[in-house]
N, CA, C and O atoms as a GROMACS GRO file, in nm:
protein
  312
    1UNK      N    1   6.548   9.806   3.732
    1UNK     CA    2   6.510   9.649   3.640
    1UNK      C    3   6.530   9.558   3.782
    1UNK      O    4   6.493   9.442   3.762
    2UNK      N    5   6.579   9.582   3.922
    2UNK     CA    6   6.593   9.492   3.977
    2UNK      C    7   6.426   9.489   4.063
    2UNK      O    8   6.362   9.389   4.094
    3UNK      N    9   6.393   9.612   4.083
    3UNK     CA   10   6.248   9.652   4.146
    3UNK      C   11   6.160   9.545   4.086
    3UNK      O   12   6.106   9.457   4.152
    4UNK      N   13   6.150   9.564   3.932
    4UNK     CA   14   6.043   9.470   3.829
    4UNK      C   15   6.115   9.320   3.859
    4UNK      O   16   6.028   9.234   3.870
    5UNK      N   17   6.234   9.274   3.871
    5UNK     CA   18   6.230   9.186   3.903
    5UNK      C   19   6.180   9.121   4.051
    5UNK      O   20   6.106   9.023   4.059
    6UNK      N   21   6.205   9.156   4.105
    6UNK     CA   22   6.169   9.155   4.277
    6UNK      C   23   6.024   9.121   4.239
    6UNK      O   24   5.976   9.008   4.246
    7UNK      N   25   5.932   9.281   4.181
    7UNK     CA   26   5.776   9.230   4.185
    7UNK      C   27   5.722   9.136   4.115
    7UNK      O   28   5.606   9.105   4.140
    8UNK      N   29   5.792   9.074   4.014
    8UNK     CA   30   5.770   8.943   3.958
    8UNK      C   31   5.786   8.822   4.022
    8UNK      O   32   5.702   8.735   4.004
    9UNK      N   33   5.899   8.799   4.105
    9UNK     CA   34   5.919   8.689   4.199
    9UNK      C   35   5.820   8.710   4.317
    9UNK      O   36   5.750   8.614   4.351
   10UNK      N   37   5.810   8.816   4.375
   10UNK     CA   38   5.667   8.840   4.470
   10UNK      C   39   5.556   8.789   4.399
   10UNK      O   40   5.500   8.698   4.460
   11UNK      N   41   5.505   8.818   4.288
   11UNK     CA   42   5.341   8.794   4.197
   11UNK      C   43   5.375   8.600   4.179
   11UNK      O   44   5.280   8.522   4.181
   12UNK      N   45   5.506   8.555   4.164
   12UNK     CA   46   5.492   8.403   4.126
   12UNK      C   47   5.481   8.343   4.258
   12UNK      O   48   5.424   8.236   4.276
   13UNK      N   49   5.542   8.419   4.360
   13UNK     CA   50   5.555   8.337   4.513
   13UNK      C   51   5.414   8.368   4.542
   13UNK      O   52   5.368   8.255   4.555
   14UNK      N   53   5.324   8.443   4.559
   14UNK     CA   54   5.200   8.437   4.611
   14UNK      C   55   5.116   8.348   4.509
   14UNK      O   56   5.037   8.270   4.562
   15UNK      N   57   5.126   8.348   4.347
   15UNK     CA   58   5.080   8.263   4.306
   15UNK      C   59   5.094   8.078   4.320
   15UNK      O   60   4.994   8.006   4.317
   16UNK      N   61   5.206   8.034   4.331
   16UNK     CA   62   5.270   7.959   4.396
   16UNK      C   63   5.204   7.923   4.504
   16UNK      O   64   5.144   7.818   4.483
   17UNK      N   65   5.185   7.977   4.640
   17UNK     CA   66   5.156   7.950   4.758
   17UNK      C   67   5.011   7.938   4.754
   17UNK      O   68   4.961   7.885   4.854
   18UNK      N   69   4.927   7.975   4.657
   18UNK     CA   70   4.774   7.975   4.634
   18UNK      C   71   4.766   7.838   4.593
   18UNK      O   72   4.708   7.754   4.662
   19UNK      N   73   4.839   7.804   4.453
   19UNK     CA   74   4.829   7.698   4.421
   19UNK      C   75   4.896   7.571   4.502
   19UNK      O   76   4.887   7.464   4.442
   20UNK      N   77   4.945   7.569   4.596
   20UNK     CA   78   5.003   7.440   4.689
   20UNK      C   79   4.899   7.443   4.776
   20UNK      O   80   4.842   7.336   4.795
   21UNK      N   81   4.847   7.572   4.852
   21UNK     CA   82   4.750   7.570   4.962
   21UNK      C   83   4.620   7.492   4.889
   21UNK      O   84   4.557   7.403   4.946
   22UNK      N   85   4.589   7.545   4.741
   22UNK     CA   86   4.472   7.492   4.708
   22UNK      C   87   4.482   7.320   4.685
   22UNK      O   88   4.389   7.240   4.697
   23UNK      N   89   4.605   7.295   4.654
   23UNK     CA   90   4.643   7.132   4.659
   23UNK      C   91   4.629   7.063   4.807
   23UNK      O   92   4.551   6.973   4.837
   24UNK      N   93   4.706   7.114   4.876
   24UNK     CA   94   4.679   7.058   4.999
   24UNK      C   95   4.539   7.048   5.078
   24UNK      O   96   4.516   6.980   5.178
   25UNK      N   97   4.448   7.136   5.006
   25UNK     CA   98   4.334   7.114   5.062
   25UNK      C   99   4.240   7.021   4.990
   25UNK      O  100   4.175   6.931   5.042
   26UNK      N  101   4.241   7.053   4.872
   26UNK     CA  102   4.179   6.978   4.770
   26UNK      C  103   4.196   6.812   4.757
   26UNK      O  104   4.115   6.725   4.724
   27UNK      N  105   4.344   6.806   4.800
   27UNK     CA  106   4.358   6.634   4.781
   27UNK      C  107   4.330   6.554   4.884
   27UNK      O  108   4.268   6.458   4.840
   28UNK      N  109   4.349   6.542   5.028
   28UNK     CA  110   4.315   6.484   5.137
   28UNK      C  111   4.127   6.520   5.133
   28UNK      O  112   4.039   6.436   5.156
   29UNK      N  113   4.108   6.647   5.102
   29UNK     CA  114   4.004   6.688   5.213
   29UNK      C  115   3.874   6.703   5.111
   29UNK      O  116   3.854   6.596   5.053
   30UNK      N  117   3.809   6.774   5.086
   30UNK     CA  118   3.662   6.788   4.996
   30UNK      C  119   3.676   6.734   4.871
   30UNK      O  120   3.583   6.667   4.828
   31UNK      N  121   3.795   6.752   4.791
   31UNK     CA  122   3.806   6.690   4.684
   31UNK      C  123   3.794   6.552   4.664
   31UNK      O  124   3.733   6.503   4.569
   32UNK      N  125   3.852   6.487   4.754
   32UNK     CA  126   3.868   6.351   4.780
   32UNK      C  127   3.687   6.258   4.789
   32UNK      O  128   3.646   6.158   4.730
   33UNK      N  129   3.628   6.341   4.881
   33UNK     CA  130   3.482   6.326   4.866
   33UNK      C  131   3.379   6.337   4.769
   33UNK      O  132   3.264   6.295   4.779
   34UNK      N  133   3.451   6.420   4.637
   34UNK     CA  134   3.368   6.443   4.541
   34UNK      C  135   3.375   6.365   4.454
   34UNK      O  136   3.274   6.345   4.386
   35UNK      N  137   3.522   6.278   4.421
   35UNK     CA  138   3.554   6.203   4.336
   35UNK      C  139   3.547   6.022   4.367
   35UNK      O  140   3.565   5.933   4.284
   36UNK      N  141   3.519   6.010   4.495
   36UNK     CA  142   3.547   5.866   4.524
   36UNK      C  143   3.363   5.810   4.517
   36UNK      O  144   3.266   5.884   4.498
   37UNK      N  145   3.361   5.715   4.530
   37UNK     CA  146   3.220   5.649   4.534
   37UNK      C  147   3.183   5.594   4.658
   37UNK      O  148   3.262   5.605   4.752
   38UNK      N  149   3.068   5.533   4.674
   38UNK     CA  150   3.082   5.469   4.807
   38UNK      C  151   3.183   5.373   4.867
   38UNK      O  152   3.273   5.320   4.802
   39UNK      N  153   3.161   5.354   5.001
   39UNK     CA  154   3.275   5.215   5.020
   39UNK      C  155   3.234   5.098   4.974
   39UNK      O  156   3.328   5.019   4.979
   40UNK      N  157   3.113   5.036   4.919
   40UNK     CA  158   3.062   4.952   4.852
   40UNK      C  159   3.118   4.948   4.712
   40UNK      O  160   3.195   4.860   4.674
   41UNK      N  161   3.078   5.048   4.638
   41UNK     CA  162   3.074   5.067   4.502
   41UNK      C  163   3.234   5.195   4.464
   41UNK      O  164   3.212   5.301   4.407
   42UNK      N  165   3.340   5.166   4.496
   42UNK     CA  166   3.428   5.299   4.452
   42UNK      C  167   3.468   5.292   4.310
   42UNK      O  168   3.485   5.192   4.241
   43UNK      N  169   3.478   5.410   4.283
   43UNK     CA  170   3.480   5.436   4.090
   43UNK      C  171   3.621   5.374   4.085
   43UNK      O  172   3.702   5.355   4.176
   44UNK      N  173   3.629   5.343   3.936
   44UNK     CA  174   3.754   5.305   3.867
   44UNK      C  175   3.746   5.390   3.749
   44UNK      O  176   3.654   5.396   3.667
   45UNK      N  177   3.890   5.475   3.755
   45UNK     CA  178   3.927   5.476   3.605
   45UNK      C  179   4.044   5.417   3.513
   45UNK      O  180   4.160   5.447   3.541
   46UNK      N  181   4.018   5.340   3.412
   46UNK     CA  182   4.135   5.294   3.368
   46UNK      C  183   4.138   5.176   3.461
   46UNK      O  184   4.259   5.151   3.461
   47UNK      N  185   4.089   5.100   3.530
   47UNK     CA  186   4.139   4.999   3.628
   47UNK      C  187   4.172   5.052   3.799
   47UNK      O  188   4.178   4.980   3.899
   48UNK      N  189   4.187   5.190   3.790
   48UNK     CA  190   4.295   5.225   3.884
   48UNK      C  191   4.163   5.283   3.992
   48UNK      O  192   4.058   5.321   3.939
   49UNK      N  193   4.176   5.285   4.130
   49UNK     CA  194   4.060   5.351   4.209
   49UNK      C  195   4.087   5.525   4.168
   49UNK      O  196   4.192   5.589   4.178
   50UNK      N  197   3.977   5.562   4.128
   50UNK     CA  198   3.983   5.740   4.148
   50UNK      C  199   4.047   5.800   4.288
   50UNK      O  200   4.129   5.891   4.289
   51UNK      N  201   4.006   5.748   4.382
   51UNK     CA  202   4.075   5.849   4.455
   51UNK      C  203   4.230   5.820   4.464
   51UNK      O  204   4.295   5.905   4.526
   52UNK      N  205   4.296   5.717   4.413
   52UNK     CA  206   4.440   5.704   4.407
   52UNK      C  207   4.470   5.805   4.325
   52UNK      O  208   4.561   5.882   4.357
   53UNK      N  209   4.415   5.818   4.232
   53UNK     CA  210   4.462   5.897   4.125
   53UNK      C  211   4.452   6.050   4.134
   53UNK      O  212   4.528   6.143   4.106
   54UNK      N  213   4.321   6.039   4.187
   54UNK     CA  214   4.341   6.222   4.269
   54UNK      C  215   4.424   6.269   4.365
   54UNK      O  216   4.433   6.388   4.393
   55UNK      N  217   4.512   6.146   4.438
   55UNK     CA  218   4.578   6.242   4.502
   55UNK      C  219   4.718   6.202   4.450
   55UNK      O  220   4.819   6.245   4.506
   56UNK      N  221   4.720   6.164   4.400
   56UNK     CA  222   4.859   6.132   4.274
   56UNK      C  223   4.874   6.257   4.222
   56UNK      O  224   4.979   6.321   4.225
   57UNK      N  225   4.712   6.313   4.148
   57UNK     CA  226   4.744   6.431   4.048
   57UNK      C  227   4.784   6.541   4.126
   57UNK      O  228   4.859   6.628   4.083
   58UNK      N  229   4.722   6.542   4.276
   58UNK     CA  230   4.748   6.684   4.327
   58UNK      C  231   4.876   6.673   4.449
   58UNK      O  232   4.885   6.750   4.546
   59UNK      N  233   4.955   6.578   4.423
   59UNK     CA  234   5.068   6.533   4.441
   59UNK      C  235   5.180   6.581   4.376
   59UNK      O  236   5.286   6.631   4.414
   60UNK      N  237   5.126   6.550   4.259
   60UNK     CA  238   5.198   6.581   4.116
   60UNK      C  239   5.245   6.752   4.132
   60UNK      O  240   5.355   6.805   4.128
   61UNK      N  241   5.092   6.814   4.155
   61UNK     CA  242   5.089   6.971   4.141
   61UNK      C  243   5.162   7.020   4.236
   61UNK      O  244   5.253   7.098   4.206
   62UNK      N  245   5.136   6.979   4.389
   62UNK     CA  246   5.240   7.026   4.486
   62UNK      C  247   5.389   7.032   4.451
   62UNK      O  248   5.448   7.136   4.480
   63UNK      N  249   5.451   6.938   4.395
   63UNK     CA  250   5.579   6.886   4.351
   63UNK      C  251   5.603   6.984   4.289
   63UNK      O  252   5.702   7.051   4.319
   64UNK      N  253   5.519   7.021   4.185
   64UNK     CA  254   5.551   7.121   4.080
   64UNK      C  255   5.580   7.253   4.123
   64UNK      O  256   5.673   7.326   4.088
   65UNK      N  257   5.486   7.277   4.207
   65UNK     CA  258   5.510   7.415   4.300
   65UNK      C  259   5.661   7.414   4.380
   65UNK      O  260   5.738   7.508   4.361
   66UNK      N  261   5.684   7.343   4.436
   66UNK     CA  262   5.844   7.304   4.468
   66UNK      C  263   5.934   7.308   4.386
   66UNK      O  264   6.032   7.380   4.402
   67UNK      N  265   5.919   7.246   4.303
   67UNK     CA  266   6.069   7.218   4.174
   67UNK      C  267   6.041   7.388   4.134
   67UNK      O  268   6.134   7.463   4.160
   68UNK      N  269   5.934   7.440   4.081
   68UNK     CA  270   5.903   7.586   4.004
   68UNK      C  271   6.004   7.674   4.148
   68UNK      O  272   6.107   7.737   4.123
   69UNK      N  273   5.967   7.665   4.239
   69UNK     CA  274   6.013   7.770   4.337
   69UNK      C  275   6.162   7.781   4.366
   69UNK      O  276   6.225   7.884   4.390
   70UNK      N  277   6.219   7.624   4.356
   70UNK     CA  278   6.378   7.608   4.388
   70UNK      C  279   6.411   7.640   4.257
   70UNK      O  280   6.514   7.706   4.263
   71UNK      N  281   6.369   7.625   4.123
   71UNK     CA  282   6.446   7.660   4.029
   71UNK      C  283   6.438   7.831   4.023
   71UNK      O  284   6.538   7.903   4.026
   72UNK      N  285   6.315   7.873   4.016
   72UNK     CA  286   6.310   8.021   4.015
   72UNK      C  287   6.327   8.134   4.117
   72UNK      O  288   6.387   8.238   4.089
   73UNK      N  289   6.267   8.107   4.250
   73UNK     CA  290   6.282   8.185   4.329
   73UNK      C  291   6.384   8.141   4.466
   73UNK      O  292   6.420   8.226   4.547
   74UNK      N  293   6.405   8.062   4.473
   74UNK     CA  294   6.501   8.002   4.581
   74UNK      C  295   6.663   8.044   4.563
   74UNK      O  296   6.738   8.020   4.657
   75UNK      N  297   6.703   8.094   4.467
   75UNK     CA  298   6.816   8.120   4.408
   75UNK      C  299   6.888   8.205   4.472
   75UNK      O  300   6.841   8.307   4.521
   76UNK      N  301   7.032   8.165   4.478
   76UNK     CA  302   7.126   8.298   4.552
   76UNK      C  303   7.114   8.413   4.433
   76UNK      O  304   7.087   8.371   4.321
   77UNK      N  305   7.131   8.530   4.447
   77UNK     CA  306   7.189   8.645   4.401
   77UNK      C  307   7.323   8.676   4.419
   77UNK      O  308   7.374   8.711   4.525
   78UNK      N  309   7.385   8.661   4.299
   78UNK     CA  310   7.526   8.715   4.339
   78UNK      C  311   7.581   8.826   4.242
   78UNK      O  312   7.692   8.876   4.263
   0.00000   0.00000   0.00000
């Protein structure tokens, strides 16, 4: 049973690492260039610049990864 638990944790850890690294790259990296308009005419969604919403979204994704890891993976075994 313990081996199954460790295998599941290992898979979750790699999945969270992959999602976190994707968010780390897509937030300020090439993703920001995909959603942002030109400097003279930036895109807006609901009155908010799209670039701001894009970065907030990826920040929430990264925060979700950290909270999930803290609650599921970084617990002491007693």
